[in-house]
C-alpha positions in Angstrom: -57.5 37.9 221.5 -60.6 38.3 224.8 -63.8 36.5 223.6 -66.7 39.0 223.7 -69.2 36.6 225.2 -72.0 39.1 224.8 -71.4 40.9 221.3 -74.0 39.5 218.7 -72.5 37.9 215.7 -72.7 38.3 212.1 -73.5 34.3 210.7 -73.4 33.0 207.2 -75.2 29.7 207.5 -74.1 27.8 204.5 -76.3 24.7 203.0 -76.2 23.5 199.6 -79.8 21.9 199.6 -82.6 22.8 202.6 -86.1 20.8 201.7 -87.9 21.9 203.9 -90.1 19.1 203.7 -87.4 15.8 203.4 -84.5 15.0 205.0 -83.1 16.7 208.2 -80.9 19.3 206.3 -83.7 22.0 205.5 -84.9 21.3 209.0 -81.1 21.9 210.9 -80.8 25.0 208.6 -84.6 26.7 209.5 -84.5 25.8 213.3 -80.9 26.5 213.5 -81.2 30.1 212.2 -84.6 30.4 214.4 -83.0 30.0 217.8 -79.9 32.0 217.1 -81.7 34.8 215.9 -83.7 34.6 218.9 -80.6 35.0 220.6 -80.0 38.0 219.3 -77.6 37.1 216.5 -78.2 37.5 212.6 -78.1 35.1 210.1 -77.8 35.1 206.5 -78.8 31.8 204.7 -77.0 30.9 201.5 -78.8 28.1 199.9 -79.6 26.2 197.3 -82.9 24.6 195.7 -84.9 23.5 197.0 -84.8 26.6 199.4 -86.0 26.6 203.6 -88.6 27.7 205.0 -87.5 30.9 206.2 -88.1 32.4 210.0 -88.6 36.4 210.5 -84.8 37.4 211.4 -83.4 35.2 209.3 -82.3 36.3 205.8 -82.1 34.0 202.4 -79.3 34.4 200.0 -80.5 32.4 196.8 -77.5 30.8 195.7 -79.8 29.0 192.2 -78.4 25.8 190.6 -79.5 24.2 187.2 -81.9 22.9 189.9 -82.2 19.2 187.3 -83.1 17.2 190.9 -86.8 19.5 190.8 -89.3 17.0 191.1 -91.8 19.3 189.2 -89.0 18.9 186.1 -86.7 16.1 186.6 -83.9 16.0 184.7 -84.9 19.1 182.0 -82.7 19.6 179.6 -80.9 22.8 180.0 -80.9 25.9 177.5 -77.6 26.6 175.4 -77.5 30.1 177.2 -77.5 28.2 180.6 -74.0 26.1 179.9 -72.3 29.3 178.7 -72.0 29.6 182.7 -68.6 27.0 183.2 -70.2 26.0 186.6 -73.8 25.6 185.1 -72.2 23.5 182.8 -69.8 21.4 185.4 -73.4 21.1 187.2 -74.6 19.0 183.6 -71.8 17.1 183.0 -71.8 15.3 186.6 -75.5 14.9 186.3 -75.5 13.9 182.9 -72.9 11.2 183.5 -75.0 10.1 187.2 -72.7 11.9 189.5 -74.4 14.0 192.5 -72.1 17.2 191.8 -74.1 19.9 193.8 -72.2 19.9 196.8 -68.8 21.0 194.6 -70.8 23.3 192.5 -72.8 25.1 195.5 -69.5 25.5 196.9 -67.4 27.1 193.8 -71.3 29.6 193.4 -70.7 30.5 197.1 -67.4 31.3 197.2 -68.3 33.3 193.8 -70.4 35.5 195.5 -68.8 35.5 199.0 -65.7 36.5 198.0 -66.4 40.0 197.5 -68.9 40.3 200.7 -66.6 38.3 203.6 -66.4 41.2 205.9 -70.1 41.3 206.3 -69.4 38.3 208.6 -67.9 36.9 211.4 -68.4 33.6 211.1 -69.2 31.1 207.7 -71.1 27.7 209.1 -71.3 25.6 206.7 -74.0 22.8 206.7 -72.1 19.4 204.8 -71.1 21.0 202.0 -67.4 20.5 202.6 -66.6 21.7 198.8 -63.6 22.8 197.9 -65.2 26.4 197.7 -65.7 26.3 201.4 -61.6 25.6 201.6 -60.7 28.5 199.4 -63.4 30.9 202.4 -61.9 29.2 205.1 -58.3 31.0 204.4 -60.1 34.7 204.8 -62.9 34.2 207.2 -63.2 32.4 210.7 -65.1 28.8 209.3 -66.8 25.9 211.0 -68.7 22.8 209.3 -71.5 20.5 210.9 -71.1 16.9 209.6 -73.8 15.2 210.4 -72.7 12.1 209.8 -70.3 10.3 207.3 -72.1 9.9 204.0 -69.5 6.8 203.6 -72.2 4.7 205.6 -74.9 5.6 203.7 -72.4 4.9 200.2 -71.2 1.2 201.7 -75.5 0.3 202.5 -76.7 1.6 198.7 -73.4 -0.4 196.9 -74.2 -3.1 198.8 -77.9 -3.6 198.5 -77.2 -3.6 194.9 -76.8 -7.1 193.3 -75.4 -5.6 189.8 -72.4 -4.9 189.3 -73.3 -1.9 187.2 -75.6 -0.5 189.4 -73.1 -1.0 192.5 -71.1 1.2 189.5 -73.6 3.6 189.8 -74.3 4.2 192.8 -69.8 4.6 193.4 -70.2 7.5 191.2 -73.4 9.3 192.5 -71.1 9.0 195.5 -68.0 10.5 194.2 -68.4 13.6 195.8 -66.5 12.0 199.0 -63.4 12.0 198.0 -63.8 16.0 197.9 -65.8 16.4 201.1 -62.7 14.0 203.0 -60.1 16.4 201.6 -62.2 19.3 202.7 -63.1 17.9 205.9 -59.4 17.5 207.0 -58.5 21.4 206.4 -61.1 22.6 208.8 -60.1 23.6 212.1 -63.4 23.2 214.0 -66.2 20.6 213.1 -69.5 20.4 214.5 -71.4 16.9 215.1 -74.6 15.9 216.7 -73.5 12.8 218.9 -70.9 10.8 220.2 -72.0 8.0 217.9 -71.3 10.2 214.8 -67.9 11.8 215.7 -66.4 8.3 216.3 -67.9 7.1 213.1 -66.5 10.3 211.0 -63.4 10.4 212.4 -62.8 6.6 211.7 -64.2 7.5 208.0 -62.6 10.8 207.2 -59.2 10.4 209.4 -59.8 13.1 211.8 -58.9 13.5 215.3 -61.2 13.7 218.0 -60.3 16.8 219.7 -61.6 18.4 216.4 -65.5 18.2 217.5 -68.0 19.7 219.4 -70.8 17.3 220.1 -73.9 19.4 219.8 -76.8 16.9 219.4 -79.9 18.6 217.4 -83.0 20.1 218.8 -86.8 19.0 218.0 -88.7 22.2 217.0 -91.6 21.7 219.7 -93.5 24.7 218.0 -93.9 22.6 215.7 -94.0 19.0 216.6 -96.0 18.6 219.7 -99.3 16.0 221.5 -102.5 17.0 219.3 -105.2 16.9 221.5 -108.6 16.1 220.9 -107.7 12.9 218.4 -108.2 9.2 219.5 -105.1 6.8 218.7 -105.8 4.4 216.3 -105.5 0.4 217.1 -103.0 -1.3 215.3 -101.5 1.4 213.1 -97.9 1.8 213.2 -96.0 5.4 211.7 -92.8 5.6 210.1 -91.0 8.7 208.9 -88.2 7.5 207.2 -87.3 8.1 203.4 -89.1 5.5 201.8 -86.1 4.8 198.9 -82.9 4.4 201.0 -81.7 1.4 202.4 -79.7 3.0 205.1 -83.2 3.5 206.3 -84.0 0.1 206.7 -88.0 0.1 205.8 -88.0 -3.0 204.3 -86.9 -4.9 207.3 -90.1 -3.6 208.6 -92.4 -4.1 205.9 -90.9 -7.9 206.4 -91.7 -7.4 209.9 -95.6 -6.1 209.5 -96.2 -9.0 206.7 -95.3 -11.8 209.3 -97.3 -9.6 212.0 -100.3 -9.3 209.5 -100.7 -13.6 209.5 -102.0 -13.3 213.0 -103.8 -9.8 213.3 -104.9 -6.8 212.0 -102.2 -4.3 211.2 -101.8 -0.9 209.4 -98.7 0.7 207.7 -98.5 4.3 207.5 -95.3 5.5 205.7 -94.7 10.0 205.3 -93.4 10.0 201.8 -93.8 8.2 198.1 -91.8 5.4 197.2 -90.4 5.7 193.6 -91.9 3.2 191.0 -89.1 0.4 190.9 -87.3 1.4 194.1 -86.1 -1.9 196.5 -89.5 -0.2 199.2 -91.7 -1.0 196.2 -90.5 -4.4 195.1 -90.7 -5.6 198.7 -94.2 -4.6 199.2 -95.2 -6.4 195.7 -92.9 -9.6 196.9 -94.7 -9.4 200.4 -98.1 -9.0 199.3 -99.2 -6.6 201.3 -100.0 -3.2 199.1 -103.3 -3.4 200.7 -102.2 -2.6 204.3 -99.1 0.0 203.7 -100.4 4.1 202.9 -97.9 6.0 201.2 -98.9 9.4 202.4 -97.1 11.6 200.1 -96.0 15.4 200.9 -98.1 16.7 203.7 -98.1 19.9 205.9 -96.4 20.1 209.4 -100.0 19.7 210.5 -101.3 16.5 208.7 -97.9 15.2 209.9 -98.8 15.9 213.7 -102.1 14.9 213.5 -100.6 11.4 211.6 -98.8 10.9 214.9 -101.3 11.7 217.3 -103.7 8.5 215.2 -100.9 6.4 215.6 -100.7 3.9 218.2 -96.3 3.8 217.7 -94.0 5.0 215.4 -91.1 2.6 214.2 -87.6 4.2 213.2 -86.0 1.0 211.2 -83.1 2.5 210.7 -79.4 0.7 209.7 -77.6 4.3 211.1 -78.7 7.7 211.7 -76.1 10.2 212.8 -78.6 11.5 215.1 -82.1 10.2 214.6 -84.8 13.4 213.5 -87.6 10.9 213.0 -87.2 8.9 216.8 -86.8 13.0 218.8 -90.4 14.1 216.6 -92.1 11.5 217.4 -91.0 11.5 221.2 -92.2 15.2 221.1 -95.4 13.9 220.0 -96.0 12.2 222.8 -95.9 8.7 220.6 -94.4 5.6 222.1 -90.9 4.9 220.1 -89.3 1.4 218.7 -86.4 1.9 217.4 -82.8 -0.1 216.1 -79.6 0.6 217.8 -78.5 1.6 214.4 -75.8 4.8 215.4 -76.9 7.8 217.6 -80.2 6.5 217.8 -79.8 5.2 221.1 -78.4 8.6 222.5 -82.1 10.3 221.4 -84.0 7.7 222.5 -82.3 6.6 225.6 -84.8 4.4 228.3 -87.8 6.0 226.5 -88.1 3.9 223.9 -87.6 0.1 222.9 -84.6 -0.3 220.9 -83.9 -3.1 219.2 -80.8 -4.6 216.8 -80.3 -3.3 213.1 -81.6 -4.9 210.1 -83.9 -7.4 212.2 -87.3 -7.8 211.0 -88.0 -10.6 213.7 -87.1 -8.2 216.6 -89.2 -5.6 214.8 -91.3 -7.7 214.8 -91.5 -9.1 218.6 -91.2 -5.3 219.5 -94.3 -4.0 218.0 -96.1 -7.1 219.3 -95.2 -6.2 222.8 -96.4 -2.8 222.4 -99.4 -3.8 220.6 -100.2 -6.3 223.5 -99.2 -4.1 226.4 -101.1 -0.2 226.1 -99.8 0.7 229.4 -96.2 0.2 228.5 -97.0 2.2 225.8 -98.8 5.1 227.2 -96.2 5.3 229.6 -93.0 5.0 226.7 -95.3 7.9 225.0 -95.0 10.0 228.3 -91.4 9.6 228.9 -90.2 10.5 225.1 -92.2 13.4 225.9 -90.4 14.6 228.5 -86.9 13.6 227.3 -87.6 15.9 224.6 -89.1 18.7 226.4 -85.6 18.4 228.6 -82.8 17.6 226.9 -83.6 18.0 222.9 -84.4 21.7 222.4 -83.4 24.4 219.8 -82.2 26.7 222.3 -80.0 24.7 223.7 -78.1 23.6 220.1 -78.3 27.3 219.4 -76.1 28.0 222.3 -73.6 25.9 222.3 -73.3 26.3 218.7 -72.6 29.8 219.4 -69.9 29.2 222.2 -68.4 26.5 219.3 -68.7 29.9 217.1 -66.7 31.9 219.4 -64.1 30.0 220.2 -63.4 29.7 216.2 -63.3 33.1 216.0 -60.5 33.5 218.8 -58.8 30.8 217.4 -58.7 32.2 213.9 -57.4 35.6 215.4 
């Protein structure tokens, strides 16, 4: 089969949840689909709740679930009529026993929807659900999957962060969907990941050969993240955008660093997001006595997000591990100087355009923050270098072009 490199493709993009306001999955789906449409391709997004923010030209097909993690009504009791559907029943039982069944049940619903509609598409692209439904789909249609990073890393860190044995068991139960993802990933002939580090770790954790991968870095949406003129940076204002409740993101190390810095100078930490009442972050803030130094924004608009960047002296990414590192790239796109750990793929994103410190090291974070506070010229230079790095190397147009090349190779190999 000869590859037609000009023919527009009909793409089915799968995402079991696509929250546009937190996490990377919603951003990946929205930004990649926007870039693919701009290149002339047809994109249908099949997504569970929460649904992605849509763009002109892409079509959203809603694959509704029981949506039991909805922040407005979490863990509601389903109506009896809802539980007459076997997939709904499986989802409810999984959540009731402290599991996370969404990837599995999304796969079942997606296969049920697609099995008579697959002829509409040239390729199916899965965004890390890696469900048994995908296993069935790939037998009938060229299929590719994106694995951003091995969630086994999240599982290991979550288990280690719990002291009580029963809490460790609870974490293992939550991450029990990983066995399915490992099995299914080994049957997918071609996989996209976002960094060399992620590929190495996925190969080790999922026992996959390296030659099955294409490395396609994420882009940064420079229409949403950009330097905002006319706003004065506030002195000693530190910003962090990592999920507040996830041990993997290392926020508690940054909190310890802020506590030490506050003994000698004024400091203010702004966290995009909001912690749960009894999370590791909430407990850490109480034990350190720094509640008056930390502001949690809760959910905010993109415009407010960019305004927060514009006011910040610097952005800190304290993650223990990142498969890519969107928070670092987004801060750089806004012209904010970045301090980042060396966790996972973060050095590949930041390069020499930011300060890099070891992971899980509060003292190293403290020293780097103080150095930037004391050297405004260095901070300004890093902000400028980071902005230029994003503009030259980390765009969604480049990511989409490389993704299309991977699509065409998968279609060729399939036939």
